[in-house]
MINU-626756 format. One record per residue (C-alpha): residue number from 1; residue in three letters; chain; x, y, z. Coordinates in steps of 0.1 Angstrom, whole numbers. Layout:
<atoms>
+-----+-----+-------+-------+-------+-------+
!   n ! res ! chain !    xx !    yy !    zz !
+-----+-----+-------+-------+-------+-------+
! NUM ! ALA !     A !     X !     Y !     Z !
...
+-----+-----+-------+-------+-------+-------+
</atoms>
This chain:
<atoms>
+-----+-----+-------+-------+-------+-------+
!   n ! res ! chain !    xx !    yy !    zz !
+-----+-----+-------+-------+-------+-------+
!   1 ! MET !     A !  1333 ! -1891 ! -1031 !
!   2 ! LYS !     A !  1330 ! -1905 !  -998 !
!   3 ! THR !     A !  1349 ! -1885 !  -970 !
!   4 ! ARG !     A !  1346 ! -1890 !  -934 !
!   5 ! PHE !     A !  1351 ! -1862 !  -908 !
!   6 ! VAL !     A !  1385 ! -1855 !  -900 !
!   7 ! LEU !     A !  1402 ! -1841 !  -868 !
!   8 ! ALA !     A !  1431 ! -1824 !  -884 !
!   9 ! GLY !     A !  1449 ! -1821 !  -851 !
!  10 ! MET !     A !  1456 ! -1793 !  -826 !
!  11 ! ILE !     A !  1463 ! -1760 !  -841 !
!  12 ! MET !     A !  1467 ! -1741 !  -809 !
!  13 ! ALA !     A !  1488 ! -1750 !  -779 !
!  14 ! ALA !     A !  1471 ! -1760 !  -746 !
!  15 ! VAL !     A !  1467 ! -1729 !  -724 !
!  16 ! ILE !     A !  1467 ! -1739 !  -687 !
!  17 ! LEU !     A !  1441 ! -1718 !  -669 !
!  18 ! ALA !     A !  1444 ! -1734 !  -634 !
!  19 ! GLY !     A !  1451 ! -1710 !  -607 !
!  20 ! CYS !     A !  1442 ! -1679 !  -628 !
!  21 ! GLU !     A !  1413 ! -1657 !  -622 !
!  22 ! ARG !     A !  1381 ! -1671 !  -635 !
!  23 ! PRO !     A !  1377 ! -1655 !  -669 !
!  24 ! GLY !     A !  1341 ! -1644 !  -665 !
!  25 ! ALA !     A !  1324 ! -1654 !  -697 !
!  26 ! VAL !     A !  1300 ! -1626 !  -697 !
!  27 ! LYS !     A !  1326 ! -1600 !  -693 !
!  28 ! ASP !     A !  1348 ! -1615 !  -719 !
!  29 ! ALA !     A !  1320 ! -1619 !  -743 !
!  30 ! GLY !     A !  1312 ! -1581 !  -738 !
!  31 ! ASP !     A !  1348 ! -1574 !  -747 !
!  32 ! THR !     A !  1346 ! -1595 !  -778 !
!  33 ! GLY !     A !  1315 ! -1576 !  -785 !
!  34 ! ALA !     A !  1337 ! -1546 !  -796 !
!  35 ! LEU !     A !  1340 ! -1562 !  -829 !
!  36 ! ARG !     A !  1301 ! -1557 !  -833 !
!  37 ! ARG !     A !  1303 ! -1520 !  -820 !
!  38 ! THR !     A !  1328 ! -1512 !  -848 !
!  39 ! ALA !     A !  1308 ! -1530 !  -874 !
!  40 ! GLU !     A !  1272 ! -1534 !  -863 !
!  41 ! ASN !     A !  1263 ! -1551 !  -897 !
!  42 ! LEU !     A !  1288 ! -1580 !  -898 !
!  43 ! SER !     A !  1300 ! -1597 !  -928 !
!  44 ! ARG !     A !  1300 ! -1635 !  -928 !
!  45 ! GLU !     A !  1337 ! -1634 !  -921 !
!  46 ! GLN !     A !  1333 ! -1612 !  -892 !
!  47 ! ALA !     A !  1305 ! -1632 !  -878 !
!  48 ! ARG !     A !  1325 ! -1663 !  -881 !
!  49 ! ALA !     A !  1354 ! -1648 !  -862 !
!  50 ! TYR !     A !  1331 ! -1634 !  -834 !
!  51 ! LEU !     A !  1317 ! -1670 !  -828 !
!  52 ! GLU !     A !  1350 ! -1683 !  -828 !
!  53 ! GLU !     A !  1361 ! -1659 !  -801 !
!  54 ! LEU !     A !  1329 ! -1668 !  -780 !
!  55 ! ALA !     A !  1336 ! -1705 !  -784 !
!  56 ! ALA !     A !  1372 ! -1699 !  -772 !
!  57 ! ILE !     A !  1359 ! -1679 !  -741 !
!  58 ! TYR !     A !  1332 ! -1705 !  -732 !
!  59 ! THR !     A !  1357 ! -1733 !  -731 !
!  60 ! GLN !     A !  1376 ! -1717 !  -704 !
!  61 ! ASP !     A !  1352 ! -1726 !  -675 !
!  62 ! ASN !     A !  1318 ! -1738 !  -669 !
!  63 ! ALA !     A !  1299 ! -1706 !  -673 !
!  64 ! LEU !     A !  1281 ! -1720 !  -704 !
!  65 ! ILE !     A !  1286 ! -1758 !  -703 !
!  66 ! ASN !     A !  1273 ! -1770 !  -668 !
!  67 ! VAL !     A !  1249 ! -1796 !  -658 !
!  68 ! THR !     A !  1220 ! -1773 !  -654 !
!  69 ! ASN !     A !  1224 ! -1758 !  -689 !
!  70 ! ILE !     A !  1231 ! -1792 !  -705 !
!  71 ! GLU !     A !  1198 ! -1805 !  -691 !
!  72 ! ARG !     A !  1180 ! -1775 !  -707 !
!  73 ! ILE !     A !  1197 ! -1779 !  -740 !
!  74 ! LEU !     A !  1187 ! -1817 !  -740 !
!  75 ! GLU !     A !  1151 ! -1808 !  -731 !
!  76 ! GLU !     A !  1147 ! -1778 !  -756 !
!  77 ! GLU !     A !  1173 ! -1789 !  -782 !
!  78 ! SER !     A !  1181 ! -1754 !  -790 !
!  79 ! VAL !     A !  1184 ! -1725 !  -763 !
!  80 ! PRO !     A !  1194 ! -1687 !  -769 !
!  81 ! LEU !     A !  1226 ! -1680 !  -754 !
!  82 ! SER !     A !  1211 ! -1653 !  -730 !
!  83 ! GLY !     A !  1189 ! -1680 !  -716 !
!  84 ! LEU !     A !  1220 ! -1700 !  -704 !
!  85 ! VAL !     A !  1245 ! -1673 !  -694 !
!  86 ! GLU !     A !  1231 ! -1643 !  -677 !
!  87 ! GLY !     A !  1238 ! -1609 !  -695 !
!  88 ! ALA !     A !  1252 ! -1627 !  -726 !
!  89 ! ASP !     A !  1243 ! -1607 !  -758 !
!  90 ! ASP !     A !  1229 ! -1631 !  -783 !
!  91 ! GLN !     A !  1216 ! -1606 !  -809 !
!  92 ! LEU !     A !  1237 ! -1604 !  -842 !
!  93 ! THR !     A !  1232 ! -1588 !  -876 !
!  94 ! VAL !     A !  1250 ! -1605 !  -904 !
!  95 ! ASP !     A !  1246 ! -1590 !  -940 !
!  96 ! SER !     A !  1216 ! -1569 !  -928 !
!  97 ! LEU !     A !  1198 ! -1600 !  -914 !
!  98 ! ASP !     A !  1190 ! -1602 !  -877 !
!  99 ! TYR !     A !  1200 ! -1635 !  -859 !
! 100 ! THR !     A !  1199 ! -1649 !  -824 !
! 101 ! ILE !     A !  1229 ! -1670 !  -811 !
! 102 ! ARG !     A !  1216 ! -1703 !  -799 !
! 103 ! VAL !     A !  1235 ! -1731 !  -782 !
! 104 ! GLU !     A !  1227 ! -1766 !  -796 !
! 105 ! LEU !     A !  1242 ! -1801 !  -788 !
! 106 ! PHE !     A !  1253 ! -1821 !  -819 !
! 107 ! ASN !     A !  1259 ! -1855 !  -803 !
! 108 ! GLU !     A !  1234 ! -1861 !  -773 !
! 109 ! THR !     A !  1247 ! -1894 !  -765 !
! 110 ! GLN !     A !  1279 ! -1877 !  -749 !
! 111 ! ALA !     A !  1258 ! -1856 !  -727 !
! 112 ! SER !     A !  1253 ! -1881 !  -698 !
! 113 ! PRO !     A !  1289 ! -1890 !  -693 !
! 114 ! LEU !     A !  1298 ! -1853 !  -696 !
! 115 ! MET !     A !  1272 ! -1841 !  -668 !
! 116 ! THR !     A !  1284 ! -1870 !  -646 !
! 117 ! ALA !     A !  1319 ! -1860 !  -649 !
! 118 ! ILE !     A !  1311 ! -1824 !  -642 !
! 119 ! ALA !     A !  1290 ! -1832 !  -611 !
! 120 ! LYS !     A !  1317 ! -1854 !  -596 !
! 121 ! ALA !     A !  1345 ! -1830 !  -604 !
! 122 ! GLY !     A !  1362 ! -1857 !  -626 !
! 123 ! ASP !     A !  1381 ! -1856 !  -658 !
! 124 ! TYR !     A !  1363 ! -1846 !  -690 !
! 125 ! ALA !     A !  1362 ! -1827 !  -723 !
! 126 ! PHE !     A !  1338 ! -1808 !  -746 !
! 127 ! GLY !     A !  1340 ! -1788 !  -776 !
! 128 ! ILE !     A !  1323 ! -1757 !  -791 !
! 129 ! CYS !     A !  1322 ! -1745 !  -826 !
! 130 ! GLY !     A !  1304 ! -1718 !  -846 !
! 131 ! ASP !     A !  1276 ! -1722 !  -871 !
! 132 ! VAL !     A !  1293 ! -1743 !  -897 !
! 133 ! ASP !     A !  1265 ! -1746 !  -923 !
! 134 ! ARG !     A !  1257 ! -1709 !  -923 !
! 135 ! LEU !     A !  1291 ! -1693 !  -921 !
! 136 ! TYR !     A !  1319 ! -1716 !  -934 !
! 137 ! PRO !     A !  1308 ! -1728 !  -969 !
! 138 ! GLU !     A !  1326 ! -1712 !  -999 !
! 139 ! GLU !     A !  1317 ! -1713 ! -1035 !
! 140 ! GLY !     A !  1335 ! -1742 ! -1053 !
! 141 ! SER !     A !  1345 ! -1760 ! -1022 !
! 142 ! THR !     A !  1342 ! -1798 ! -1017 !
! 143 ! GLN !     A !  1352 ! -1796 !  -980 !
! 144 ! ILE !     A !  1344 ! -1774 !  -951 !
! 145 ! THR !     A !  1373 ! -1768 !  -926 !
! 146 ! TYR !     A !  1363 ! -1751 !  -893 !
! 147 ! PRO !     A !  1380 ! -1748 !  -858 !
! 148 ! THR !     A !  1365 ! -1765 !  -828 !
! 149 ! PHE !     A !  1376 ! -1751 !  -793 !
! 150 ! LYS !     A !  1379 ! -1779 !  -769 !
! 151 ! ALA !     A !  1380 ! -1777 !  -731 !
! 152 ! VAL !     A !  1401 ! -1805 !  -715 !
! 153 ! VAL !     A !  1398 ! -1807 !  -676 !
! 154 ! SER !     A !  1422 ! -1830 !  -659 !
! 155 ! ARG !     A !  1426 ! -1832 !  -621 !
! 156 ! MET !     A !  1406 ! -1800 !  -619 !
! 157 ! GLU !     A !  1431 ! -1782 !  -643 !
! 158 ! TRP !     A !  1417 ! -1766 !  -673 !
! 159 ! SER !     A !  1434 ! -1764 !  -708 !
! 160 ! MET !     A !  1421 ! -1754 !  -741 !
! 161 ! GLU !     A !  1429 ! -1769 !  -775 !
! 162 ! THR !     A !  1419 ! -1761 !  -809 !
! 163 ! GLU !     A !  1410 ! -1789 !  -833 !
! 164 ! GLU !     A !  1405 ! -1784 !  -870 !
! 165 ! MET !     A !  1377 ! -1804 !  -882 !
! 166 ! SER !     A !  1367 ! -1811 !  -918 !
! 167 ! GLN !     A !  1336 ! -1824 !  -934 !
! 168 ! MET !     A !  1324 ! -1829 !  -970 !
! 169 ! TRP !     A !  1303 ! -1802 !  -988 !
! 170 ! GLU !     A !  1290 ! -1793 ! -1022 !
! 171 ! THR !     A !  1272 ! -1764 ! -1036 !
! 172 ! ASP !     A !  1239 ! -1783 ! -1036 !
! 173 ! ILE !     A !  1239 ! -1806 ! -1008 !
! 174 ! ASP !     A !  1211 ! -1826 ! -1021 !
! 175 ! THR !     A !  1234 ! -1840 ! -1048 !
! 176 ! ILE !     A !  1255 ! -1857 ! -1021 !
! 177 ! ASP !     A !  1227 ! -1866 !  -998 !
! 178 ! ASP !     A !  1237 ! -1901 !  -989 !
! 179 ! GLU !     A !  1274 ! -1894 !  -984 !
! 180 ! TRP !     A !  1266 ! -1862 !  -964 !
! 181 ! ASN !     A !  1245 ! -1880 !  -940 !
! 182 ! ALA !     A !  1268 ! -1909 !  -936 !
! 183 ! ASP !     A !  1296 ! -1884 !  -929 !
! 184 ! LEU !     A !  1274 ! -1869 !  -902 !
! 185 ! ASP !     A !  1265 ! -1903 !  -888 !
! 186 ! ASP !     A !  1302 ! -1911 !  -885 !
! 187 ! MET !     A !  1311 ! -1880 !  -867 !
! 188 ! TYR !     A !  1280 ! -1884 !  -843 !
! 189 ! ASN !     A !  1290 ! -1920 !  -835 !
! 190 ! ASN !     A !  1328 ! -1916 !  -831 !
! 191 ! LEU !     A !  1335 ! -1881 !  -818 !
! 192 ! PRO !     A !  1348 ! -1889 !  -783 !
! 193 ! TYR !     A !  1334 ! -1857 !  -765 !
! 194 ! ALA !     A !  1302 ! -1836 !  -766 !
! 195 ! LEU !     A !  1302 ! -1810 !  -793 !
! 196 ! PHE !     A !  1282 ! -1778 !  -786 !
! 197 ! VAL !     A !  1273 ! -1755 !  -815 !
! 198 ! LEU !     A !  1269 ! -1717 !  -814 !
! 199 ! SER !     A !  1242 ! -1715 !  -841 !
! 200 ! LEU !     A !  1226 ! -1686 !  -859 !
! 201 ! GLU !     A !  1189 ! -1685 !  -861 !
! 202 ! GLU !     A !  1173 ! -1659 !  -882 !
! 203 ! ASN !     A !  1147 ! -1640 !  -861 !
! 204 ! ASP !     A !  1112 ! -1650 !  -871 !
! 205 ! ASN !     A !  1091 ! -1627 !  -892 !
! 206 ! GLY !     A !  1061 ! -1650 !  -896 !
! 207 ! GLY !     A !  1051 ! -1661 !  -930 !
! 208 ! GLY !     A !  1026 ! -1685 !  -946 !
! 209 ! GLU !     A !   992 ! -1683 !  -961 !
! 210 ! GLU !     A !   969 ! -1657 !  -948 !
! 211 ! PRO !     A !   937 ! -1666 !  -930 !
! 212 ! SER !     A !   906 ! -1672 !  -952 !
! 213 ! GLU !     A !   886 ! -1642 !  -959 !
! 214 ! ASP !     A !   854 ! -1663 !  -961 !
! 215 ! VAL !     A !   853 ! -1668 !  -923 !
! 216 ! GLU !     A !   815 ! -1676 !  -923 !
! 217 ! THR !     A !   820 ! -1707 !  -944 !
! 218 ! ALA !     A !   832 ! -1740 !  -929 !
! 219 ! SER !     A !   862 ! -1755 !  -949 !
! 220 ! TYR !     A !   883 ! -1785 !  -949 !
! 221 ! TYR !     A !   921 ! -1782 !  -943 !
! 222 ! LEU !     A !   952 ! -1803 !  -944 !
! 223 ! THR !     A !   963 ! -1804 !  -908 !
! 224 ! PHE !     A !   999 ! -1813 !  -897 !
! 225 ! LYS !     A !  1003 ! -1841 !  -872 !
! 226 ! ALA !     A !  1040 ! -1851 !  -874 !
! 227 ! VAL !     A !  1071 ! -1853 !  -894 !
! 228 ! TRP !     A !  1101 ! -1876 !  -890 !
! 229 ! LEU !     A !  1133 ! -1866 !  -908 !
! 230 ! LYS !     A !  1153 ! -1895 !  -923 !
! 231 ! VAL !     A !  1181 ! -1872 !  -935 !
! 232 ! GLU !     A !  1195 ! -1838 !  -925 !
! 233 ! ARG !     A !  1209 ! -1807 !  -945 !
! 234 ! ASP !     A !  1223 ! -1786 !  -918 !
! 235 ! GLY !     A !  1256 ! -1803 !  -908 !
! 236 ! ASN !     A !  1263 ! -1804 !  -870 !
! 237 ! SER !     A !  1238 ! -1777 !  -863 !
! 238 ! HIS !     A !  1201 ! -1781 !  -862 !
! 239 ! GLU !     A !  1177 ! -1779 !  -893 !
! 240 ! GLU !     A !  1156 ! -1750 !  -901 !
! 241 ! PHE !     A !  1128 ! -1768 !  -917 !
! 242 ! GLU !     A !  1103 ! -1753 !  -940 !
! 243 ! MET !     A !  1073 ! -1766 !  -960 !
! 244 ! TRP !     A !  1068 ! -1747 !  -991 !
! 245 ! TYR !     A !  1034 ! -1750 ! -1010 !
! 246 ! ASN !     A !  1015 ! -1737 ! -1040 !
! 247 ! HIS !     A !   991 ! -1708 ! -1032 !
! 248 ! PRO !     A !   957 ! -1707 ! -1049 !
! 249 ! ILE !     A !   961 ! -1670 ! -1059 !
! 250 ! SER !     A !   993 ! -1673 ! -1078 !
! 251 ! GLY !     A !   990 ! -1711 ! -1084 !
! 252 ! LEU !     A !  1028 ! -1712 ! -1077 !
! 253 ! VAL !     A !  1049 ! -1727 ! -1050 !
! 254 ! ASP !     A !  1056 ! -1693 ! -1033 !
! 255 ! ALA !     A !  1042 ! -1697 !  -998 !
! 256 ! ARG !     A !  1057 ! -1715 !  -968 !
! 257 ! TRP !     A !  1054 ! -1725 !  -932 !
! 258 ! LYS !     A !  1084 ! -1725 !  -911 !
! 259 ! PHE !     A !  1087 ! -1750 !  -882 !
! 260 ! ASN !     A !  1109 ! -1733 !  -857 !
! 261 ! GLY !     A !  1090 ! -1737 !  -824 !
! 262 ! ILE !     A !  1070 ! -1704 !  -828 !
! 263 ! TRP !     A !  1033 ! -1698 !  -821 !
! 264 ! ARG !     A !  1017 ! -1680 !  -850 !
! 265 ! ASN !     A !   984 ! -1679 !  -869 !
! 266 ! ASP !     A !   978 ! -1709 !  -890 !
! 267 ! ALA !     A !   956 ! -1710 !  -922 !
! 268 ! ARG !     A !   925 ! -1707 !  -901 !
! 269 ! GLY !     A !   937 ! -1675 !  -885 !
! 270 ! VAL !     A !   940 ! -1693 !  -852 !
! 271 ! ASN !     A !   973 ! -1692 !  -829 !
! 272 ! ALA !     A !   988 ! -1725 !  -834 !
! 273 ! TYR !     A !  1022 ! -1741 !  -826 !
! 274 ! PHE !     A !  1047 ! -1749 !  -854 !
! 275 ! ASN !     A !  1071 ! -1775 !  -839 !
! 276 ! ASP !     A !  1108 ! -1767 !  -838 !
! 277 ! VAL !     A !  1120 ! -1795 !  -863 !
! 278 ! ASN !     A !  1156 ! -1798 !  -856 !
! 279 ! LYS !     A !  1171 ! -1834 !  -861 !
! 280 ! LYS !     A !  1167 ! -1866 !  -880 !
! 281 ! LYS !     A !  1154 ! -1899 !  -864 !
! 282 ! LYS !     A !  1129 ! -1882 !  -842 !
! 283 ! TRP !     A !  1092 ! -1876 !  -843 !
! 284 ! TYR !     A !  1081 ! -1839 !  -841 !
! 285 ! GLU !     A !  1042 ! -1841 !  -836 !
! 286 ! ARG !     A !  1013 ! -1822 !  -824 !
! 287 ! PRO !     A !   985 ! -1835 !  -800 !
! 288 ! ASP !     A !   954 ! -1850 !  -816 !
! 289 ! ASN !     A !   933 ! -1823 !  -802 !
! 290 ! ASP !     A !   958 ! -1794 !  -812 !
! 291 ! LEU !     A !   967 ! -1799 !  -849 !
! 292 ! THR !     A !   983 ! -1772 !  -869 !
! 293 ! TYR !     A !   962 ! -1763 !  -901 !
! 294 ! LEU !     A !   984 ! -1757 !  -930 !
! 295 ! PHE !     A !   960 ! -1748 !  -960 !
! 296 ! LYS !     A !   926 ! -1753 !  -974 !
! 297 ! LEU !     A !   916 ! -1784 !  -993 !
! 298 ! ASP !     A !   891 ! -1786 ! -1022 !
! 299 ! ASP !     A !   889 ! -1805 ! -1055 !
! 300 ! GLU !     A !   894 ! -1775 ! -1077 !
! 301 ! PHE !     A !   931 ! -1768 ! -1067 !
! 302 ! THR !     A !   957 ! -1794 ! -1063 !
! 303 ! ARG !     A !   981 ! -1788 ! -1036 !
! 304 ! VAL !     A !  1018 ! -1797 ! -1034 !
! 305 ! ILE !     A !  1043 ! -1794 ! -1005 !
! 306 ! LEU !     A !  1081 ! -1790 ! -1012 !
! 307 ! PRO !     A !  1104 ! -1793 !  -981 !
! 308 ! PHE !     A !  1134 ! -1770 !  -976 !
! 309 ! GLU !     A !  1160 ! -1764 !  -950 !
! 310 ! ASP !     A !  1164 ! -1726 !  -946 !
! 311 ! ASP !     A !  1198 ! -1711 !  -941 !
! 312 ! TRP !     A !  1197 ! -1676 !  -954 !
! 313 ! ARG !     A !  1169 ! -1650 !  -956 !
! 314 ! GLU !     A !  1137 ! -1662 !  -940 !
! 315 ! GLY !     A !  1107 ! -1662 !  -963 !
! 316 ! LEU !     A !  1128 ! -1663 !  -994 !
! 317 ! MET !     A !  1140 ! -1693 ! -1012 !
! 318 ! ASP !     A !  1175 ! -1686 ! -1019 !
! 319 ! ARG !     A !  1190 ! -1706 ! -1047 !
! 320 ! VAL !     A !  1218 ! -1699 ! -1071 !
! 321 ! HIS !     A !  1199 ! -1714 ! -1102 !
! 322 ! TYR !     A !  1169 ! -1696 ! -1115 !
! 323 ! THR !     A !  1149 ! -1686 ! -1147 !
! 324 ! TRP !     A !  1133 ! -1652 ! -1152 !
! 325 ! ASN !     A !  1097 ! -1648 ! -1167 !
! 326 ! PRO !     A !  1079 ! -1614 ! -1166 !
! 327 ! LEU !     A !  1047 ! -1629 ! -1155 !
! 328 ! ILE !     A !  1061 ! -1652 ! -1128 !
! 329 ! GLY !     A !  1094 ! -1636 ! -1118 !
! 330 ! TYR !     A !  1124 ! -1657 ! -1107 !
! 331 ! TYR !     A !  1115 ! -1694 ! -1107 !
! 332 ! TRP !     A !  1132 ! -1729 ! -1112 !
! 333 ! ILE !     A !  1120 ! -1764 ! -1120 !
! 334 ! LYS !     A !  1136 ! -1796 ! -1105 !
! 335 ! ASN !     A !  1126 ! -1831 ! -1103 !
! 336 ! TRP !     A !  1114 ! -1844 ! -1068 !
! 337 ! ASP !     A !  1103 ! -1878 ! -1056 !
! 338 ! THR !     A !  1067 ! -1871 ! -1046 !
! 339 ! TYR !     A !  1042 ! -1888 ! -1026 !
! 340 ! ASN !     A !  1009 ! -1890 ! -1045 !
! 341 ! ALA !     A !   979 ! -1887 ! -1023 !
! 342 ! GLY !     A !   956 ! -1899 ! -1051 !
! 343 ! THR !     A !   974 ! -1932 ! -1057 !
! 344 ! ASN !     A !   992 ! -1936 ! -1023 !
! 345 ! MET !     A !  1024 ! -1941 ! -1040 !
! 346 ! VAL !     A !  1057 ! -1923 ! -1043 !
! 347 ! GLN !     A !  1064 ! -1912 ! -1078 !
! 348 ! GLN !     A !  1100 ! -1905 ! -1087 !
! 349 ! ASN !     A !  1116 ! -1875 ! -1106 !
! 350 ! ILE !     A !  1084 ! -1854 ! -1107 !
! 351 ! PRO !     A !  1090 ! -1818 ! -1121 !
! 352 ! GLN !     A !  1080 ! -1792 ! -1097 !
! 353 ! MET !     A !  1082 ! -1755 ! -1103 !
! 354 ! TYR !     A !  1088 ! -1730 ! -1075 !
! 355 ! VAL !     A !  1096 ! -1694 ! -1070 !
! 356 ! VAL !     A !  1132 ! -1686 ! -1059 !
! 357 ! HIS !     A !  1151 ! -1654 ! -1049 !
! 358 ! PRO !     A !  1184 ! -1650 ! -1067 !
! 359 ! GLN !     A !  1212 ! -1660 ! -1044 !
! 360 ! LEU !     A !  1240 ! -1635 ! -1036 !
! 361 ! LEU !     A !  1265 ! -1661 ! -1028 !
! 362 ! LEU !     A !  1274 ! -1685 ! -1057 !
! 363 ! PHE !     A !  1261 ! -1715 ! -1039 !
! 364 ! ASP !     A !  1227 ! -1725 ! -1026 !
! 365 ! GLN !     A !  1220 ! -1714 !  -991 !
! 366 ! ASP !     A !  1186 ! -1730 !  -988 !
! 367 ! ASP !     A !  1189 ! -1768 !  -992 !
! 368 ! ARG !     A !  1160 ! -1789 ! -1008 !
! 369 ! PHE !     A !  1149 ! -1823 !  -998 !
! 370 ! SER !     A !  1144 ! -1837 ! -1033 !
! 371 ! GLU !     A !  1132 ! -1871 ! -1021 !
! 372 ! GLY !     A !  1105 ! -1857 !  -997 !
! 373 ! ALA !     A !  1076 ! -1839 ! -1016 !
! 374 ! ALA !     A !  1039 ! -1846 ! -1012 !
! 375 ! GLY !     A !  1015 ! -1838 ! -1040 !
! 376 ! ASN !     A !   980 ! -1844 ! -1054 !
! 377 ! LEU !     A !   966 ! -1831 ! -1021 !
! 378 ! THR !     A !   930 ! -1827 ! -1028 !
! 379 ! PHE !     A !   899 ! -1828 ! -1004 !
! 380 ! THR !     A !   888 ! -1863 ! -1019 !
! 381 ! ASN !     A !   922 ! -1878 ! -1020 !
! 382 ! VAL !     A !   931 ! -1867 !  -983 !
! 383 ! ARG !     A !   896 ! -1878 !  -973 !
! 384 ! ASN !     A !   903 ! -1912 !  -988 !
! 385 ! ARG !     A !   937 ! -1917 !  -973 !
! 386 ! THR !     A !   923 ! -1906 !  -937 !
! 387 ! ASN !     A !   892 ! -1926 !  -938 !
! 388 ! ASP !     A !   869 ! -1893 !  -937 !
! 389 ! GLY !     A !   894 ! -1879 !  -912 !
! 390 ! ALA !     A !   893 ! -1907 !  -887 !
! 391 ! ASN !     A !   929 ! -1915 !  -893 !
! 392 ! TYR !     A !   961 ! -1899 !  -905 !
! 393 ! LEU !     A !   976 ! -1899 !  -939 !
! 394 ! ASN !     A !  1011 ! -1916 !  -933 !
! 395 ! THR !     A !  1033 ! -1913 !  -963 !
! 396 ! ASP !     A !  1056 ! -1942 !  -951 !
! 397 ! LEU !     A !  1027 ! -1965 !  -955 !
! 398 ! ALA !     A !  1026 ! -1958 !  -994 !
! 399 ! THR !     A !  1023 ! -1987 ! -1017 !
! 400 ! GLY !     A !  1058 ! -1999 ! -1025 !
! 401 ! GLY !     A !  1074 ! -1979 !  -997 !
! 402 ! GLY !     A !  1075 ! -1943 !  -984 !
! 403 ! LEU !     A !  1098 ! -1913 !  -992 !
! 404 ! ASP !     A !  1135 ! -1916 !  -988 !
! 405 ! ASP !     A !  1140 ! -1881 !  -970 !
! 406 ! ARG !     A !  1110 ! -1880 !  -944 !
! 407 ! ILE !     A !  1078 ! -1892 !  -931 !
! 408 ! TYR !     A !  1046 ! -1870 !  -929 !
! 409 ! LYS !     A !  1015 ! -1875 !  -910 !
! 410 ! PHE !     A !   986 ! -1855 !  -922 !
! 411 ! GLY !     A !   950 ! -1852 !  -912 !
! 412 ! LEU !     A !   918 ! -1837 !  -926 !
! 413 ! GLY !     A !   904 ! -1809 !  -904 !
! 414 ! LEU !     A !   871 ! -1790 !  -906 !
! 415 ! TRP !     A !   869 ! -1754 !  -895 !
+-----+-----+-------+-------+-------+-------+
</atoms>
């Protein structure tokens, strides 16, 4: 199946706003907030309707989409709504989970012409939509259809149109990896206006391995230098990238680090920065003198990293397929293309077992990158790959070629 994104046409007549009182996005957003006051814990359907109302409001003027805000969105990639519109309420509870409404730009190539046109009071257009990946999929669907609210400014007169967009989807996005990303690339390259997304990001609650209890003994660690995503899993909004790994206490892949632009204690117990990994075809990296320590390395316990894109409950791997074992709990086994640090080669279809949380919905909310695992991570193997820590392990330099989903750069740190 190979489907390109579709603009199904205008489903709302243009509303001419020129000469009317400026809507005042903050005021209208507050009025829309009555929906949350009557249902503080929103369902996915209510949250979808709420974001659509906000999108319609913010296409009525430049309260949100202006030169200053676009520049900040380009710089930070994802910005809380309250950081762009004074007084805006960007906190939302959906299915008992707390989120922040953030503003993102899908196609950055359209930013410069839009800013120029706004600054010169010329003609322009921009669109705003809700969080497609988190709120619109339904079980059994092969397409996601969602409205984009489009502002059209001509001769300083504002009108608002609604276009119905459609893009391919499957219960497990990983099964249509190539087609999915080709679909996104087609949309990115051909959409004739800047598309902004009101994205929901679950409020961070930390997570990851606890600091070592043996603080008096120096240990070696795998350090994070950089990552480059070759593919995406989150549609036209940004990724919520996680590295899951096996913990020495349980031996299972049941611990994770979330890369969402937050400072938190790393495996040393030291405050470290976890880059906000959002988009493909871009390096996200740490300075050489400020690397993030992921976990301890020795030759007694072999580590593996399984990458996921988090969509639902932070710190839980929400998957629809699972098996129950009274000693393990819920788990699943899938094949992964895995970089082998011992051989410096990528091995295809290596079974990996990981702990999961039974999904409430009948489709996978958390999407795996099945061609992006890294394994056989021991002290000796990482030391050999990094020349005793002098260089970085680069998975794309593997003999025979790198991973199809991403490039990692890891180091060897002593602490």
